[in-house]
C-alpha positions in Angstrom: -95.2 -18.5 17.9 -94.1 -21.6 15.9 -96.6 -24.4 16.0 -95.6 -28.1 15.7 -98.1 -30.5 14.2 -99.1 -33.9 15.5 -98.1 -33.9 19.2 -100.2 -34.8 22.3 -102.1 -32.0 24.0 -102.3 -32.4 27.8 -105.7 -33.9 28.6 -106.8 -36.0 31.5 -105.7 -39.1 33.2 -108.5 -41.0 31.5 -107.6 -40.0 28.0 -103.9 -40.0 28.6 -104.2 -43.7 29.4 -106.5 -44.5 26.6 -104.9 -42.5 23.8 -101.2 -43.1 24.8 -100.5 -39.6 25.9 -103.6 -37.5 25.4 -105.6 -35.9 22.5 -103.6 -35.2 19.4 -103.1 -31.7 18.0 -104.0 -31.4 14.3 -106.8 -33.9 14.8 -110.5 -34.0 15.7 -111.5 -36.1 18.7 -115.1 -37.0 19.3 -116.5 -37.8 22.8 -119.8 -39.7 22.4 -122.2 -41.2 24.9 -125.7 -41.2 26.3 -126.8 -38.3 28.6 -125.1 -38.4 32.0 -122.2 -40.4 30.7 -119.7 -37.8 31.7 -118.9 -36.0 28.4 -119.2 -32.5 29.7 -117.3 -33.4 32.9 -114.5 -34.7 30.8 -114.5 -31.5 28.9 -113.9 -29.6 32.2 -111.0 -31.9 32.9 -109.6 -31.3 29.4 -109.9 -27.6 29.8 -108.0 -27.6 33.1 -105.3 -29.9 31.8 -104.9 -27.6 28.8 -104.0 -24.6 30.9 -102.4 -26.4 33.9 -99.4 -27.9 32.2 -98.3 -25.1 29.7 -99.0 -21.6 28.7 -101.7 -22.7 26.3 -105.2 -21.2 26.1 -108.5 -23.0 25.6 -111.6 -22.0 23.6 -114.8 -23.6 24.9 -118.0 -23.5 22.8 -121.0 -24.2 24.9 -124.3 -25.1 23.1 -126.0 -26.9 25.9 -125.6 -24.7 28.9 -123.4 -27.4 30.5 -120.3 -25.2 31.2 -119.9 -24.5 34.9 -117.3 -22.1 36.2 -117.8 -23.5 39.7 -117.1 -27.0 38.4 -114.1 -25.8 36.5 -112.7 -24.1 39.5 -113.3 -27.3 41.6 -111.3 -29.4 39.1 -108.5 -26.9 38.9 -108.1 -26.5 42.6 -108.1 -30.2 43.2 -105.7 -31.1 40.4 -102.0 -31.4 41.3 -99.6 -29.6 41.4 -101.3 -27.7 44.3 -100.9 -24.0 44.9 -101.6 -23.0 41.4 -102.9 -19.4 40.8 -106.3 -20.7 39.8 -107.8 -17.3 38.9 -105.0 -16.5 36.5 -105.3 -19.9 34.8 -109.1 -19.6 34.5 -108.5 -16.4 32.5 -106.9 -18.6 29.8 -110.2 -20.4 29.2 -112.6 -18.4 27.0 -116.2 -19.5 26.8 -118.7 -18.7 24.0 -122.3 -19.7 24.4 -123.8 -20.4 20.9 -127.1 -22.0 20.0 -127.0 -22.3 16.2 -124.7 -23.6 13.6 -124.1 -20.4 11.7 -122.9 -18.6 14.9 -120.5 -21.5 15.5 -119.1 -21.3 11.9 -118.7 -17.5 12.2 -116.8 -17.9 15.4 -114.5 -20.7 14.0 -113.7 -18.7 10.9 -112.9 -15.6 13.0 -110.8 -17.7 15.4 -108.8 -19.2 12.5 -108.0 -15.7 11.2 -107.0 -14.5 14.6 -104.7 -17.5 15.2 -103.1 -17.0 11.7 -102.5 -13.3 12.4 -101.7 -13.8 16.1 -103.8 -10.8 16.9 -103.5 -11.3 20.6 -101.9 -13.5 23.3 -104.9 -15.7 23.6 -105.1 -16.7 20.0 -101.3 -16.9 19.6 -101.3 -19.6 22.3 -104.5 -21.4 21.4 -104.0 -25.2 21.4 -107.3 -26.7 22.4 -110.9 -26.0 21.1 -113.7 -27.7 23.0 -117.3 -27.9 21.5 -120.0 -29.2 23.8 -122.0 -30.2 21.9 -122.3 -30.4 18.1 -125.5 -32.5 18.3 -128.1 -29.7 19.1 -126.5 -27.5 16.4 -126.6 -30.1 13.6 -129.4 -32.5 14.3 -132.2 -30.0 13.5 -130.7 -29.5 10.0 -130.7 -33.2 9.1 -134.4 -33.9 9.1 -136.6 -32.8 6.2 -134.1 -30.4 4.7 -133.0 -32.4 1.7 -129.3 -32.1 1.0 -128.9 -28.7 2.6 -128.4 -30.1 6.1 -125.8 -32.6 4.9 -124.0 -29.8 3.0 -123.8 -27.6 6.1 -122.6 -30.6 8.1 -119.8 -31.1 5.5 -118.9 -27.4 5.7 -118.5 -27.6 9.5 -116.4 -30.8 9.2 -114.1 -29.1 6.7 -113.8 -26.0 8.9 -112.9 -28.0 12.0 -110.4 -30.1 10.1 -108.8 -26.9 8.6 -108.5 -25.3 12.1 -107.0 -28.4 13.6 -104.5 -29.1 10.8 -103.4 -25.6 9.7 -102.9 -24.3 13.3 -101.9 -27.6 15.1 -104.9 -27.3 17.4 -106.5 -30.2 19.2 -110.3 -30.0 18.5 -112.5 -32.0 20.8 -116.2 -32.1 20.6 -119.1 -34.1 22.1 -121.9 -35.9 20.4 -124.9 -37.8 21.6 -126.0 -41.3 20.7 -129.0 -42.9 19.2 -130.3 -46.4 19.7 -129.0 -49.1 17.3 -129.7 -52.7 18.3 -127.5 -54.0 15.5 -124.5 -52.7 17.6 -123.1 -54.7 20.5 -123.4 -51.6 22.7 -127.1 -51.0 21.7 -126.2 -47.4 20.6 -124.3 -45.5 18.0 -123.1 -41.9 17.6 -125.7 -39.4 16.4 -125.7 -37.4 13.1 -125.5 -40.3 10.7 -122.9 -41.9 8.4 -121.7 -38.6 6.9 -120.6 -37.3 10.3 -119.3 -40.8 11.4 -116.3 -40.2 9.0 -115.4 -36.8 10.4 -113.3 -37.5 13.6 -109.8 -39.0 13.5 -110.5 -40.4 17.0 -113.7 -41.4 18.8 -114.1 -42.2 22.5 -117.3 -43.6 23.7 -118.2 -43.0 27.4 -120.6 -45.1 29.4 -122.5 -44.1 32.6 -122.6 -46.4 35.7 -125.5 -48.4 34.3 -123.5 -49.0 31.1 -120.6 -50.8 32.7 -118.5 -53.1 30.5 -120.6 -56.1 31.5 -124.0 -54.5 31.0 -123.3 -52.2 28.1 -124.6 -54.3 25.3 -127.9 -55.0 27.1 -128.9 -51.6 28.5 -128.9 -48.9 25.9 -131.3 -46.6 27.7 -129.8 -43.6 29.6 -130.3 -43.0 33.3 -133.6 -41.4 34.4 -132.0 -38.1 35.4 -129.6 -37.2 32.6 -129.0 -33.7 33.9 -127.2 -34.9 37.0 -123.8 -36.6 36.6 -123.2 -38.4 39.8 -119.7 -39.3 41.0 -118.8 -42.9 40.1 -117.2 -45.2 37.6 -117.3 -44.6 33.8 -115.9 -46.8 31.0 -114.1 -45.0 28.2 -113.8 -47.0 25.0 -111.7 -46.2 22.0 -114.0 -46.9 19.1 -112.1 -45.1 16.3 -108.5 -44.2 15.8 -106.1 -43.7 12.8 -103.1 -44.6 15.1 -104.2 -47.0 17.8 -105.9 -50.3 18.2 -109.6 -49.8 18.9 -112.0 -51.5 21.3 -109.6 -50.9 24.2 -111.2 -49.5 27.3 -110.1 -47.7 30.4 -112.1 -47.4 33.6 -112.4 -43.9 34.9 -113.8 -42.4 38.1 -115.6 -39.0 38.5 -114.6 -38.1 42.0 -116.5 -36.0 44.6 -114.1 -33.2 43.7 -115.4 -33.3 40.1 -112.2 -34.5 38.5 -112.0 -37.3 35.9 -109.3 -39.8 36.8 -108.2 -43.3 35.8 -109.6 -46.0 38.0 -106.9 -46.9 40.5 -107.2 -50.6 40.2 -108.5 -51.1 36.6 -106.4 -48.7 34.4 -106.7 -50.5 31.1 -108.5 -53.5 29.8 -109.8 -54.8 26.5 -113.5 -55.6 26.0 -114.6 -58.2 23.5 -118.3 -58.6 22.8 -119.9 -61.7 21.6 -122.2 -61.2 18.6 
């Protein structure tokens, strides 16, 4: 199958609005935010969008135990158009649970070879790779390991970029945040300056307590980060090689577990006073 580089991959209402059409193939997109900000839920929406609007397949790497087949099915059955053969579509999403960096790199290298050789229907149609999350795989290697941890981080970055660019695949991964009171939001993405240069696009998600008005003043995450309650989120474009940054869109996680653009506040720009 011929692959075209640099087109939008179907994503979710939230990212379609913010990114002008969705995540871009051939690029790395980072979703960052404190616990319970909706990163994993947005990944569920992205996976559904990836199989709902085309014959594409999705590879999901789960390093946190956050993947939920029940939640995925809920998003799929409540996403128009209705009447889709949900079970058949779910078969186009392949999930790997990995808990160390070396297993991830082995999987990515094998996946790249299988896509190149088009060894099967799944890899011939692979257009989206989701990794939730890179943080627990990389952060243990960055403390007290000298330059080895940063070398491994650079190896992973090069591998992700290679897969995205050579095979026209949209690579989306999640990352946590750490406190940084020099920033207007009070937080910054984890994994340091080396990793900060890796993604082409970065979207920062805020939980309900981090609304646009309170974001700079309340960097602490909610008390129960394991539970993502339905409610409003703010998605802010903080890095892009193509679009203006610091533009936000207001999103809502509905009771049906989907991630949709806020009906009355689809797009707005936030300017913080320093």
